[in-house]
C-alpha positions as CSV (number, residue, x, y, z in Angstrom):
1,M,117.3,63.3,130.2
2,N,114.2,64.0,132.2
3,L,112.6,67.4,131.6
4,K,109.7,67.8,134.0
5,S,108.2,71.1,134.9
6,D,107.1,72.0,138.5
7,K,104.4,74.4,137.0
8,K,100.8,73.1,137.1
9,N,99.1,73.0,133.7
10,E,96.0,74.9,133.8
11,S,93.5,75.5,130.9
12,P,92.1,79.0,130.6
13,A,88.6,77.5,131.6
14,S,90.0,76.3,134.8
15,S,91.9,79.4,135.8
16,N,90.6,82.5,137.4
17,Q,91.5,84.6,134.4
18,K,88.5,86.2,132.6
19,V,88.4,85.7,128.8
20,S,87.1,88.6,126.9
21,S,85.3,88.2,123.6
22,V,86.7,90.4,120.7
23,S,84.4,91.6,118.1
24,P,85.6,93.0,114.8
25,K,85.1,96.7,114.4
26,L,82.4,97.2,111.9
27,P,81.4,100.4,110.1
28,K,79.0,102.6,112.0
29,E,78.0,104.8,109.1
30,I,78.6,105.0,105.4
31,T,79.1,108.4,103.8
32,S,79.4,109.2,100.0
33,Y,82.4,110.7,98.4
34,K,82.8,112.1,94.8
35,V,86.1,110.9,93.3
36,Q,88.4,113.7,91.9
37,K,90.6,113.4,88.9
38,G,93.7,111.3,89.5
39,E,92.5,109.8,92.8
40,T,92.8,106.2,93.6
41,L,91.4,104.0,96.5
42,W,94.9,104.2,98.0
43,S,95.0,108.0,97.8
44,I,91.4,108.3,99.0
45,S,92.1,105.9,102.0
46,K,95.2,108.0,102.9
47,K,93.1,111.2,102.7
48,I,90.1,109.9,104.8
49,Y,91.5,107.3,107.1
50,N,95.1,108.7,107.3
51,N,96.2,105.1,106.3
52,P,96.4,104.1,102.6
53,Y,96.5,100.4,103.6
54,L,92.9,100.5,104.4
55,W,91.8,100.8,100.8
56,P,90.2,97.5,100.9
57,V,87.6,98.7,103.3
58,I,86.5,101.2,100.7
59,Y,86.7,98.7,97.9
60,A,84.5,96.1,99.8
61,A,82.0,98.7,100.6
62,N,81.7,99.4,96.7
63,A,82.0,95.8,95.5
64,D,78.5,96.3,93.9
65,Q,79.7,99.0,91.6
66,L,83.4,98.5,91.1
67,N,84.6,95.4,89.2
68,S,88.2,95.9,90.4
69,P,90.0,98.5,92.5
70,D,91.4,99.9,89.3
71,T,88.0,100.9,87.7
72,I,87.5,103.9,89.9
73,E,87.0,107.0,87.8
74,A,86.6,110.8,88.4
75,S,83.1,111.9,89.1
76,D,82.2,108.3,90.5
77,T,80.3,108.5,93.9
78,I,81.6,105.9,96.2
79,K,80.6,104.8,99.7
80,I,83.2,105.5,102.4
81,P,82.5,103.4,105.7
82,N,83.3,104.9,109.0
83,I,85.8,102.8,110.9
């Protein structure tokens, strides 16, 4: 069985299509936030970003003061990056 294609193989470099570069979205500013009793990084992320799955962004910004995501305590002041 012979499977040949009539289409010309073109690499992106040889085609007339533009290749756009994509840069990651980096925090523009960092604000501080005072943790309230019962809050977690998950709940803070949901409250601030409207997305609880972004808690690792907050954790990464506070890696210098948090040993783990579970060590957050009421009255801690943490950094909240704008995304």
